[in-house]
C-alpha positions as CSV (number, residue, x, y, z in Angstrom):
1,M,-4.4,16.9,-5.3
2,I,-1.5,17.7,-3.2
3,L,-3.3,17.9,0.0
4,L,-5.1,14.5,-0.9
5,V,-1.7,12.7,-1.6
6,Q,-0.2,14.2,1.7
7,F,-3.2,13.3,3.7
8,T,-3.4,9.8,2.4
9,G,0.4,9.3,3.0
10,A,-0.1,10.4,6.6
11,L,-3.2,8.3,7.1
12,L,-1.6,5.2,5.7
13,G,1.6,5.9,7.7
14,M,-0.5,6.2,10.9
15,L,-2.5,3.1,10.1
16,G,0.8,1.2,9.5
17,V,1.9,1.9,12.9
18,I,-1.5,0.8,14.4
19,F,-1.7,-2.4,12.3
20,G,2.2,-3.2,13.0
21,A,1.6,-2.9,16.7
22,F,-1.8,-4.9,16.5
23,G,0.2,-7.6,14.5
24,A,3.1,-7.6,17.0
25,H,1.1,-7.7,20.2
26,R,-2.3,-9.2,19.5
27,L,-1.8,-11.6,16.4
28,K,1.6,-13.0,17.0
29,D,0.4,-15.8,19.2
30,R,-2.9,-16.1,17.2
31,L,-1.7,-16.4,13.7
32,D,0.4,-19.3,12.2
33,A,3.9,-18.3,10.9
34,T,2.8,-17.9,7.4
35,A,-0.2,-15.7,8.1
36,M,1.9,-13.6,10.4
37,K,4.7,-13.1,7.7
38,N,1.9,-12.2,5.2
39,F,0.4,-9.7,7.6
40,E,3.9,-8.1,8.2
41,T,4.3,-7.9,4.4
42,G,1.1,-5.9,4.1
43,V,2.3,-3.6,6.9
44,K,5.8,-3.1,5.2
45,Y,4.3,-2.2,1.7
46,Q,1.9,0.1,3.3
47,F,4.7,1.9,5.1
48,Y,6.8,2.0,1.9
49,H,4.1,3.6,-0.1
50,A,3.0,5.9,2.6
51,L,6.5,7.3,2.6
52,V,6.4,7.5,-1.2
53,L,3.2,9.4,-1.1
54,L,4.5,11.8,1.4
55,M,7.6,12.4,-0.8
56,L,5.3,13.0,-3.9
57,G,3.0,15.2,-2.2
58,F,5.8,17.6,-0.9
59,N,7.8,17.4,-4.2
60,L,5.4,17.3,-7.1
61,G,2.8,20.0,-8.4
62,F,0.6,17.4,-9.9
63,N,0.3,19.6,-12.9
64,S,0.4,16.7,-15.4
65,D,-1.9,13.7,-15.9
66,V,0.9,11.3,-15.4
67,E,1.7,12.6,-11.8
68,T,-2.1,12.4,-10.9
69,Y,-2.3,8.9,-12.4
70,M,0.8,8.0,-10.4
71,A,-0.6,9.1,-7.1
72,Y,-3.9,7.3,-7.8
73,C,-2.0,4.1,-8.6
74,F,0.0,4.3,-5.4
75,I,-3.0,5.1,-3.3
76,L,-5.3,2.5,-4.8
77,G,-2.6,-0.1,-5.1
78,T,-1.6,0.2,-1.5
79,V,-5.1,-0.2,-0.2
80,L,-5.9,-3.2,-2.5
81,F,-2.5,-4.8,-1.8
82,S,-2.0,-4.3,1.9
83,F,-5.7,-4.5,3.0
84,S,-6.5,-7.6,1.1
85,I,-3.4,-9.2,2.8
86,Y,-4.7,-8.3,6.0
87,A,-8.0,-9.7,5.4
88,L,-6.5,-12.9,4.0
89,S,-4.3,-13.2,7.1
90,L,-7.1,-12.6,9.6
91,G,-9.4,-14.8,7.6
92,V,-6.9,-17.8,8.3
93,H,-7.3,-16.9,12.1
94,I,-11.0,-16.7,12.1
95,G,-11.6,-19.7,9.8
96,T,-13.1,-17.8,6.9
97,K,-11.4,-18.0,3.7
98,K,-12.2,-15.2,1.2
99,N,-11.1,-16.7,-2.1
100,Y,-12.1,-13.7,-4.1
101,L,-9.5,-11.7,-2.3
102,G,-6.8,-13.8,-4.1
103,I,-7.4,-11.6,-7.2
104,V,-7.4,-8.4,-5.4
105,T,-3.8,-8.7,-4.0
106,P,-2.0,-9.0,-7.4
107,L,-4.2,-6.3,-8.8
108,G,-3.0,-3.9,-6.0
109,G,0.5,-5.1,-6.6
110,L,0.1,-4.3,-10.4
111,L,-1.1,-0.8,-9.7
112,L,2.0,-0.3,-7.5
113,V,4.2,-1.3,-10.3
114,V,2.4,1.0,-12.6
115,G,3.0,3.8,-10.1
116,W,6.5,3.2,-10.0
117,A,6.8,2.9,-13.8
118,L,5.0,6.3,-14.1
119,L,7.5,7.8,-11.6
120,L,10.4,6.3,-13.6
121,F,8.6,7.9,-16.9
122,T,8.7,11.3,-15.3
123,F,12.4,11.0,-14.5
124,I,13.1,10.0,-18.1
125,A,10.9,12.6,-19.3
126,H,12.9,15.2,-17.5
127,I,16.2,13.8,-18.7
128,V,15.3,13.6,-22.5
């Protein structure tokens, strides 16, 4: 599990650089301001959670179910949240709206919140 979390964190970080550069250099003149801002939000959240995954991967042993569920929430939440935002932003550009993605983004966001709540739970469990 440790290697999976570290690998995923590194992969999401690398893709964040690629998508950020793609947005800054190829999309800035093609997307309207709202779509570009949304695309940038996806990149930011992807980066934040790539760093979280790397920190978790180097600091946790994943000896408990809570730690494992936390990692899965961060991984799946990041993919659902950021990648659905990318698809929605690019859909505006190419003229195809993917309305079903409207539910995917908040589901990804919910998984990210659950991941953070599980992280908070582990801190509280160590205090009590």
